[in-house]
C-alpha positions, 0 to 999 in steps of 0.5 A: 716741528723743528726746534730752532736753537736760541742763542743766549744774549750776554748782557753788558755789565760793569763786572764784564767790562772790568774783567776784560779791560786789561786785555782791551788796554793791552790791545791798544798798547800793542797797536801803539795807540797811546792817545786811545790808551790814555782815553781808556785809562780814564773813568769808564762806566756801564750804564743801562747796558751801554759803555760810557767813557769820560773824555776831556775836551774836544781833542779827546772826543775826536780821538774817541769817536774814531776809536769807537768802531774798533772798541765796539768790535773788540768788546763784542769779541771779548765779552760776547755782549752784542747789544750795547753802544758806546757813549762819550761824556765830555768833561771840560778841562779844569781852568787854573784859578791862579796865575802861572808862575814864570819867574823866580820872583813870582815863585818866591812871592807866591810862596811868601803869601802862602808861608809868611815866615819865608820872608824872615828867612829870606832876609836872615840868609840874604836870599835873592831870587834875582841874582 
């Protein structure tokens, strides 16, 4: 009877990810893949043995989808973990609740609403934003 050697399967954990993340980031930085690097610098978690990456919006989602095969191969090589997959959590971009302030007058009015004493200073020193 011949014994067949068993290979140990490394389970993928948050600690294993955090230990190897600097090397993963360096890999993408050396390749000049700045968009992928930006995605990898966002929150990354390991849930149930799978890698979960948060992306913001459809542009980052598309980039992350293209990056998945390279990332999976790299993580497997560095960690020895073979049975995991990469999932994306798409977060929507935060919409600004206030209007954009384009002109100096708009900026001044915004600051006056926030700090009413500014109106007194503007009058005292004869400040004019529309010079």
